[in-house]
C-alpha positions as CSV (number, residue, x, y, z in Angstrom):
1,M,0.0,0.0,0.3
2,A,1.3,3.4,-0.6
3,S,2.1,5.7,1.9
4,L,-0.3,8.1,2.9
5,D,0.5,11.7,4.2
6,P,-0.9,11.8,7.8
7,V,-3.6,14.5,8.6
8,L,-2.6,14.3,11.4
9,D,0.5,13.2,13.4
10,K,1.1,14.5,17.0
11,D,1.3,13.4,20.7
12,G,1.0,9.5,19.8
13,V,-1.5,9.7,17.2
14,R,-1.3,9.4,13.1
15,L,-4.3,9.6,11.2
16,T,-4.3,8.9,7.8
17,V,-7.2,9.0,5.1
18,D,-7.1,6.7,2.1
19,D,-10.5,7.2,0.3
20,A,-13.2,6.0,2.3
21,I,-11.5,4.8,5.0
22,A,-9.4,6.3,7.7
23,T,-6.7,4.8,9.9
24,V,-6.0,6.2,13.4
25,T,-3.0,5.2,14.5
26,L,-1.2,5.0,18.3
27,T,2.2,5.4,17.5
28,N,4.3,5.4,20.9
29,P,5.0,1.7,21.4
30,A,8.1,2.5,23.5
31,K,5.6,3.1,26.4
32,R,3.1,0.7,25.3
33,N,0.8,3.4,23.7
34,A,0.1,4.9,27.4
35,Q,-2.4,7.4,27.3
36,S,-2.5,11.2,28.3
37,P,-4.6,14.3,28.4
38,A,-2.4,15.1,25.1
39,L,-3.2,12.0,23.5
40,W,-6.9,12.3,24.2
41,R,-6.7,15.7,22.7
42,A,-5.2,14.3,19.6
43,L,-7.9,11.4,19.2
44,T,-10.6,14.2,19.5
45,Q,-8.7,16.6,16.7
46,A,-8.6,13.3,14.6
47,G,-12.5,12.9,15.0
48,R,-13.2,16.2,13.7
49,S,-10.5,16.3,10.8
50,L,-12.3,13.4,9.2
51,P,-13.2,14.5,5.5
52,G,-16.9,13.6,4.4
53,S,-15.6,10.9,2.3
54,V,-14.6,8.3,5.1
55,R,-16.9,5.9,5.8
56,V,-14.9,3.3,7.8
57,V,-12.2,4.1,10.6
58,V,-10.1,1.6,11.5
59,L,-8.3,2.1,14.9
60,R,-5.0,0.7,15.2
61,A,-1.6,0.6,17.3
62,E,2.0,0.2,16.7
63,G,4.2,-2.7,18.7
64,K,3.0,-5.3,21.0
65,S,0.5,-3.6,22.7
66,F,-2.6,-1.7,21.8
67,S,-2.5,0.3,24.9
68,A,-1.2,-0.3,28.5
69,G,-3.9,2.0,29.4
70,L,-3.1,5.5,31.4
71,D,0.4,6.6,31.7
72,R,1.5,6.0,35.1
73,Q,3.0,9.5,35.3
74,A,-0.8,10.8,36.1
75,F,-0.3,9.1,39.4
76,T,2.3,11.3,40.3
77,P,2.2,14.4,42.4
78,E,3.4,16.3,39.5
79,G,1.7,14.8,36.6
80,F,2.3,15.5,33.2
81,D,3.7,18.8,32.2
82,G,1.3,21.5,31.9
83,E,-1.7,19.2,32.8
84,P,-3.4,19.2,36.4
85,S,-2.5,16.6,38.3
86,F,-5.0,13.9,39.9
87,I,-4.4,15.8,43.2
88,D,-5.4,19.6,41.6
89,L,-8.0,17.9,39.8
90,A,-9.5,16.7,43.0
91,R,-9.3,20.2,44.9
92,G,-11.1,21.9,42.1
93,S,-14.8,22.9,41.8
94,D,-17.3,20.2,41.3
95,A,-18.3,21.8,37.8
96,E,-14.4,22.0,36.8
97,L,-13.5,18.2,37.5
98,D,-16.7,17.4,35.5
99,A,-15.7,19.7,32.4
100,T,-12.1,18.3,32.5
101,I,-13.6,14.6,32.4
102,A,-15.9,15.8,30.1
103,E,-13.2,16.9,27.9
104,Y,-11.2,13.8,28.6
105,Q,-14.2,11.6,27.1
106,E,-14.6,13.5,23.9
107,A,-11.5,11.0,22.7
108,F,-13.9,8.3,22.9
109,T,-17.5,9.5,21.8
110,W,-16.9,10.3,18.4
111,W,-16.4,6.8,17.2
112,R,-20.2,6.0,17.7
113,R,-21.0,8.7,14.8
114,S,-23.6,7.2,12.7
115,D,-22.1,8.5,9.5
116,I,-19.0,6.0,10.1
117,V,-18.4,2.3,11.1
118,S,-15.6,2.4,13.4
119,I,-13.1,-1.0,14.2
120,A,-10.6,-1.3,16.7
121,A,-8.0,-3.5,15.9
122,V,-6.6,-4.8,18.9
123,Q,-3.5,-6.8,20.0
124,G,-1.5,-7.7,23.2
125,H,-2.8,-5.5,26.0
126,A,-5.7,-3.2,26.2
127,I,-6.1,-2.1,30.0
128,G,-8.3,0.3,31.4
129,A,-8.2,3.6,29.3
130,G,-7.0,1.2,26.4
131,F,-9.7,-1.4,26.9
132,Q,-12.3,1.3,27.2
133,L,-10.8,2.8,23.9
134,A,-11.7,-0.4,22.0
135,L,-14.7,-0.4,23.5
136,A,-15.3,3.1,22.1
137,C,-15.5,1.6,18.6
138,D,-18.7,0.0,17.0
139,L,-16.6,-3.5,15.9
140,R,-13.3,-5.0,17.5
141,V,-11.1,-7.5,15.7
142,V,-8.5,-9.0,18.0
143,A,-5.4,-11.1,17.8
144,D,-4.8,-13.9,19.5
145,D,-2.7,-12.5,22.0
146,V,-5.1,-10.1,23.3
147,Q,-5.6,-9.3,26.9
148,F,-8.5,-6.9,27.9
149,A,-8.7,-5.7,31.8
150,M,-10.2,-2.9,33.3
151,R,-8.3,-1.7,36.0
152,E,-9.6,0.7,37.1
153,T,-11.4,-0.3,40.5
154,S,-8.2,-1.7,41.9
155,L,-6.9,2.0,41.9
156,G,-9.9,2.8,43.8
157,L,-11.0,4.6,40.9
158,V,-14.2,3.6,38.3
159,P,-13.8,3.3,34.5
160,D,-14.7,7.1,33.0
161,L,-13.9,7.3,29.6
162,T,-17.5,5.6,28.6
163,G,-16.4,2.1,28.8
164,T,-19.4,0.9,30.9
165,H,-22.2,1.2,28.7
166,P,-20.8,-0.6,25.4
167,L,-19.3,-2.9,27.9
168,V,-22.5,-3.9,29.5
169,G,-24.2,-4.1,26.0
170,L,-21.9,-6.3,24.8
171,V,-21.4,-8.8,27.7
172,G,-24.5,-8.0,30.1
173,Y,-24.4,-6.8,34.1
174,A,-23.1,-9.7,35.7
175,R,-20.2,-10.3,33.6
176,A,-19.2,-6.4,33.0
177,L,-19.3,-5.9,36.9
178,E,-17.2,-9.4,37.8
179,I,-14.7,-7.9,34.9
180,C,-14.6,-4.2,36.3
181,A,-14.6,-5.5,40.0
182,T,-12.1,-8.0,40.0
183,G,-9.8,-6.1,37.4
184,R,-8.8,-9.8,35.6
185,L,-7.7,-10.4,32.0
186,V,-10.3,-11.5,29.3
187,T,-8.5,-13.4,26.7
188,A,-9.2,-13.4,23.1
189,D,-11.1,-16.6,23.2
190,E,-13.6,-15.0,25.6
191,A,-13.8,-11.8,24.1
192,E,-15.0,-13.7,20.7
193,R,-17.4,-15.9,23.0
194,T,-19.1,-13.2,24.8
195,G,-19.3,-10.7,22.0
196,L,-16.8,-8.2,23.2
197,A,-14.8,-9.0,19.7
198,N,-16.3,-10.0,16.6
199,L,-13.4,-11.9,15.4
200,A,-10.3,-13.3,16.8
201,V,-7.5,-14.0,14.4
202,P,-4.0,-15.1,14.6
203,A,-1.7,-11.9,15.2
204,D,-0.1,-12.2,11.7
205,Q,-3.3,-12.0,10.2
206,L,-4.6,-9.0,12.3
207,D,-4.6,-6.3,9.6
208,E,-5.7,-8.3,6.9
209,A,-8.5,-9.5,8.7
210,V,-9.4,-5.8,9.4
211,R,-9.1,-4.8,5.3
212,D,-11.4,-7.7,4.7
213,L,-13.9,-6.3,6.9
214,S,-13.6,-2.9,6.0
215,A,-13.7,-4.1,2.5
216,A,-17.4,-5.8,3.3
217,L,-18.7,-2.8,5.1
218,L,-18.0,-0.5,2.3
219,A,-20.2,-3.1,0.0
220,A,-23.3,-1.8,0.8
221,P,-24.7,1.7,-0.1
222,R,-23.9,4.6,2.6
223,D,-27.1,5.8,3.5
224,A,-28.5,2.1,3.8
225,V,-25.6,1.5,6.4
226,I,-25.9,4.9,8.4
227,E,-29.7,4.4,8.9
228,T,-29.3,0.7,9.9
229,K,-26.7,2.0,12.6
230,A,-28.8,4.7,13.9
231,L,-31.5,2.2,14.3
232,L,-29.5,-0.3,16.2
233,R,-27.8,2.0,17.9
234,G,-31.1,3.3,19.5
235,A,-32.7,0.0,19.9
236,Q,-31.7,-0.5,23.5
237,E,-33.4,2.8,24.7
238,R,-36.6,2.3,22.6
239,T,-39.4,-0.3,23.1
240,Y,-40.3,-3.3,20.8
241,E,-42.9,-1.0,19.5
242,E,-40.9,2.3,19.5
243,Q,-38.5,0.3,17.2
244,R,-41.0,-0.5,14.8
245,V,-42.1,3.1,14.4
246,A,-38.2,3.8,13.8
247,E,-37.8,1.0,11.3
248,R,-40.8,2.5,9.4
249,A,-39.8,5.8,9.3
250,A,-36.0,5.0,8.3
251,Q,-37.6,2.5,5.3
252,A,-40.0,5.0,4.1
253,R,-36.7,7.6,3.8
254,R,-34.6,5.0,2.0
255,L,-37.5,3.9,-0.5
256,R,-38.3,7.5,-1.6
257,D,-34.2,8.2,-1.9
258,L,-34.3,5.1,-4.2
259,A,-37.1,6.3,-5.7
260,G,-36.0,9.8,-6.3
261,V,-38.8,11.2,-4.8
262,G,-36.8,12.4,-1.6
263,D,-37.1,15.8,-0.1
């Protein structure tokens, strides 16, 4: 594949765009792609930098691990240069603390947009914030060496980077609680069996599997995929009858569009 000039390349995040497929790569393998507020801001910027042509966004990571989670520097009294430390945050007002966490969360929310389908390609460790970043995507393809773990609880914290909602949706409340409260490792076999992963493949086949899945997603007309994603995204919040109504409305839009009698 020809090398593409990055749209963005900063703070451990690189965004490249090849027509309908964008690739977001975590680029700090020496630190096992540990996460920081600067990385989160770069991820947020990547989401805002996507051209309208993009239909599929692949999230991948260089090196042996997808992401070892929050950079341990966050837990030191001094924290990161130019960033509030955890102690500083705790001493701030409720509004300031809430606003800071909300800003961090923005790195994890845009992957759910209905105009794109996002795929996380996950190998090695995906711990804490790394696990939550994989959960932020619509789909997950994992290498057979993957190890997911939610370690926040064992640090006296909670998972607050938008991971709890998708985790419960994927594996159910009881298993989600057990995974989070114990901080145990979830391997590829369990991830695939419980629906956490769509597909588990040998590590050397990860990129190829993601390419195949991306091509399959691009085969259907864009507007039909967008409407279908929106229908499925909202299904958990709607009653059966409300979902019937939503299906009819979406189909009416599609039929009018296909017949050329839309707005």
